[in-house]
C-alpha positions in Angstrom: 37.0 -8.1 2.5 36.9 -11.9 1.7 33.7 -13.2 0.1 35.1 -15.8 -2.5 35.7 -19.6 -1.5 37.3 -22.3 -3.9 36.3 -26.0 -3.1 38.1 -28.2 -5.4 35.5 -31.3 -6.2 37.4 -32.9 -9.0 39.0 -35.5 -7.4 37.5 -39.5 -7.5 37.6 -40.0 -4.2 39.4 -43.1 -4.4 39.8 -43.8 -0.4 35.9 -44.4 -0.2 35.6 -46.7 -3.1 33.5 -48.4 -4.1 30.7 -46.3 -2.9 32.4 -43.4 -4.7 32.2 -45.2 -7.8 29.0 -44.0 -8.9 28.3 -41.0 -5.9 30.8 -38.3 -5.7 32.6 -38.7 -2.4 31.0 -35.2 -1.1 27.5 -36.4 -1.7 28.0 -39.0 0.9 25.1 -38.6 3.2 26.4 -37.2 6.9 23.3 -38.2 8.6 20.5 -36.6 6.3 22.6 -34.2 4.4 25.5 -34.9 1.9 29.1 -33.7 3.2 29.3 -30.9 0.8 26.6 -29.1 2.3 28.4 -29.1 5.7 31.1 -27.6 4.3 29.3 -24.6 2.3 27.2 -23.9 5.5 30.6 -23.2 7.2 31.4 -21.2 4.4 28.5 -19.0 4.3 28.5 -18.9 8.1 31.8 -17.2 7.8 30.5 -14.4 5.3 31.3 -16.1 2.0 28.4 -15.3 -0.7 30.3 -17.0 -3.9 31.1 -20.6 -3.8 33.4 -21.8 -6.7 33.2 -25.3 -7.1 36.4 -26.5 -9.2 34.4 -29.7 -11.1 34.9 -32.8 -13.2 32.2 -33.7 -15.7 31.2 -37.0 -13.4 30.3 -34.5 -10.4 27.2 -32.7 -11.7 25.3 -34.1 -9.2 27.0 -31.6 -6.7 25.9 -28.8 -8.5 22.4 -30.1 -8.8 22.2 -30.4 -5.4 22.4 -26.4 -5.1 19.7 -26.1 -8.2 16.1 -25.7 -7.7 13.9 -29.3 -8.1 10.5 -28.0 -9.5 9.2 -31.6 -10.0 10.0 -32.4 -5.9 9.0 -29.2 -5.1 5.4 -29.7 -6.3 5.3 -32.9 -5.3 6.1 -31.9 -1.7 3.8 -28.6 -1.8 0.9 -30.9 -2.9 1.5 -33.4 0.3 1.7 -30.3 2.6 5.4 -31.2 3.6 6.2 -27.7 4.1 9.5 -28.2 6.2 10.7 -30.6 3.6 9.7 -28.0 1.0 11.9 -24.8 2.5 14.8 -27.1 2.7 14.9 -28.2 -1.1 13.8 -25.2 -2.5 16.1 -23.1 -0.6 19.4 -24.8 -0.5 21.4 -21.2 -0.1 20.8 -18.6 1.8 19.6 -15.2 0.1 22.7 -13.5 -2.0 24.9 -16.8 -1.8 25.3 -18.5 -5.4 27.3 -21.4 -6.3 29.3 -21.5 -9.9 31.7 -24.3 -11.2 34.6 -24.1 -13.4 36.2 -27.4 -14.7 39.7 -28.5 -13.6 40.1 -31.5 -16.4 43.4 -33.5 -16.3 43.8 -33.8 -12.4 46.9 -32.7 -12.3 47.2 -31.6 -8.6 45.4 -29.5 -5.7 47.6 -26.2 -7.2 46.4 -26.7 -10.4 42.8 -27.4 -9.4 42.7 -23.9 -7.4 44.3 -22.0 -10.4 41.2 -23.1 -12.6 39.3 -21.1 -10.8 41.7 -18.0 -11.2 39.1 -15.9 -13.5 36.3 -16.4 -11.3 38.3 -15.3 -8.4 39.4 -12.3 -10.3 41.7 -10.6 -8.3 40.3 -10.7 -4.9 41.4 -12.5 -1.9 39.7 -16.0 -1.6 39.5 -18.7 0.7 40.6 -22.8 -0.3 38.4 -25.2 1.6 39.2 -28.7 0.9 35.8 -30.9 1.3 37.1 -34.2 2.5 37.4 -32.7 6.1 34.3 -31.0 7.9 34.9 -28.5 10.6 32.6 -28.4 13.6 32.8 -25.2 15.6 30.7 -27.1 18.6 29.7 -23.6 19.7 32.8 -22.1 19.7 32.7 -20.0 17.0 33.6 -20.3 13.4 37.2 -20.4 12.6 37.0 -19.9 8.9 35.2 -16.6 10.3 38.1 -16.1 12.8 40.4 -16.3 9.9 39.0 -14.0 7.2 39.2 -11.2 10.1 43.0 -11.9 11.0 43.5 -11.6 7.1 41.2 -8.7 7.1 42.8 -6.9 10.1 46.7 -7.8 9.4 46.8 -9.0 5.5 48.6 -12.2 6.4 47.4 -15.1 5.0 46.0 -17.9 7.0 46.2 -21.4 7.4 44.2 -23.3 9.8 46.4 -25.9 12.1 45.3 -28.4 14.5 47.3 -30.6 17.2 47.7 -34.1 16.3 49.8 -36.7 18.5 53.6 -36.8 18.4 53.5 -40.3 17.2 50.9 -39.2 14.1 52.8 -36.1 12.5 54.0 -38.4 9.9 50.7 -38.7 8.7 50.5 -34.8 7.9 51.9 -31.5 6.5 53.3 -30.1 9.9 53.5 -26.1 10.5 56.7 -24.8 11.0 56.4 -21.8 13.2 58.3 -18.6 13.8 58.3 -18.7 17.2 55.8 -19.9 20.0 52.9 -21.9 18.8 49.7 -19.9 19.1 46.8 -20.2 21.8 43.3 -21.8 20.1 41.3 -19.1 18.1 45.1 -17.0 17.6 47.4 -16.9 15.0 51.3 -16.9 14.4 53.8 -16.5 11.7 54.9 -19.5 9.9 58.1 -20.4 8.2 57.1 -23.2 6.2 55.1 -26.6 6.3 56.9 -29.6 6.2 55.4 -32.7 4.6 55.1 -35.9 6.5 58.0 -35.6 8.6 59.6 -38.2 11.2 58.9 -37.3 14.9 62.4 -36.6 15.3 62.3 -34.4 12.8 59.0 -32.4 13.1 58.8 -28.6 13.6 55.6 -28.8 15.6 52.6 -30.9 16.1 50.6 -28.8 14.6 48.9 -30.4 11.1 47.4 -28.2 8.1 43.4 -29.1 8.4 42.7 -27.7 5.0 41.6 -24.7 5.1 43.5 -21.3 4.1 42.7 -17.5 3.2 44.8 -16.7 0.7 45.3 -13.1 -1.3 44.9 -13.1 -4.9 48.7 -12.8 -5.9 48.6 -16.8 -5.1 47.4 -17.5 -8.3 50.2 -15.7 -9.8 52.3 -17.7 -7.8 50.6 -20.7 -9.0 50.8 -19.9 -12.8 54.6 -20.2 -12.1 54.8 -23.1 -9.7 56.4 -26.4 -11.4 55.0 -29.9 -10.4 56.2 -31.2 -7.6 55.3 -34.3 -5.6 53.4 -37.1 -7.8 54.3 -34.8 -10.8 51.4 -32.7 -9.8 51.2 -28.9 -9.2 51.1 -28.8 -5.4 49.3 -25.6 -3.6 51.9 -26.6 -0.8 54.7 -25.5 -3.1 53.2 -22.0 -4.1 52.2 -21.4 -0.2 56.1 -21.8 0.3 56.8 -19.5 -2.3 54.4 -17.0 -0.8 55.7 -17.2 3.2 59.1 -15.9 1.3 57.7 -12.8 0.1 54.8 -11.9 2.3 53.5 -13.0 5.8 51.9 -16.3 6.5 49.9 -17.4 9.9 49.0 -20.5 11.4 45.4 -20.2 12.6 45.1 -22.6 15.9 41.4 -24.2 15.4 39.0 -24.1 18.1 36.5 -26.7 16.8 37.1 -30.4 15.5 37.7 -32.0 12.5 36.4 -34.9 10.8 38.2 -36.3 7.7 35.5 -37.7 5.6 37.6 -38.7 2.6 38.3 -42.1 5.2 35.9 -44.5 6.1 37.1 -44.2 10.0 36.6 -40.4 9.5 33.4 -40.7 8.0 31.9 -43.2 10.6 33.2 -41.0 13.4 31.3 -37.6 11.2 27.9 -39.8 11.2 28.0 -40.8 14.6 28.9 -37.3 15.8 26.0 -35.3 13.9 23.7 -38.0 14.3 24.2 -37.2 18.1 23.3 -33.6 17.5 20.6 -34.2 15.0 17.2 -32.7 16.6 15.0 -35.7 14.8 17.6 -38.6 16.1 19.7 -37.8 18.5 18.0 -39.7 21.4 18.1 -42.6 19.1 21.7 -42.4 18.3 22.6 -42.4 21.7 20.6 -45.3 22.6 21.9 -47.2 19.8 25.8 -46.3 20.9 24.6 -47.4 24.6 23.2 -50.7 23.3 26.3 -51.3 21.2 28.5 -50.5 24.4 26.5 -52.8 26.6 26.9 -55.8 24.0 
């Protein structure tokens, strides 16, 4: 059973400067919640009970968000703001914990994941890249589906989504061993091609940033030499895994938002504002006014 998720949050978020100079990019608000809260909620809803943040000394605000805040809680209680008190005092469901390990020098995504090896402790685990938010739009939790497929068949799972053919050069693209999977299903993979030219792309399925992996990946990362950018890449370890064990591409049902980019961040704010129970109507009115203008 997969119960642990590794979330690398040590990066400086240069695409979101200057805001990320003093605020971790994962703490930038999407309406009234930081982006990291949506990611952790996704994991918890998929059955994850232990969140492992791979962090940096400048990112303690992320850890603090999931802790109590006695002074604020006392003030909210004194003012009778019980709804807000519940949100602040219980940021995590019962039985779920967040722990943190440090990455140190930024030596790549694979290096960041490897820093969680002792906390993973020989168990299968999920990797979630927090720049990407996934909203299932009521169609089912994709991460939970990936975990079920891993539990049932033992094949590692990599989430993918369709992108327009003219944009494949911007992404890691899945190379499949056969026909592409239907939404909510998986298909065997031969590899991942990084940012191929349109005419060379093996598919139009881009890797999203959600992985369900066997514990042996940590051993592969320990022996993965530096690759692109002279960094230890998770993709290189997965290429080795594909040679040794089954790996499948899972075609997502939901919708993604790249909150590591300004455009994706704005899109996420608009999307979640429209769904918000308090301000959804106001958001629709503002968008309608902008369209008329």
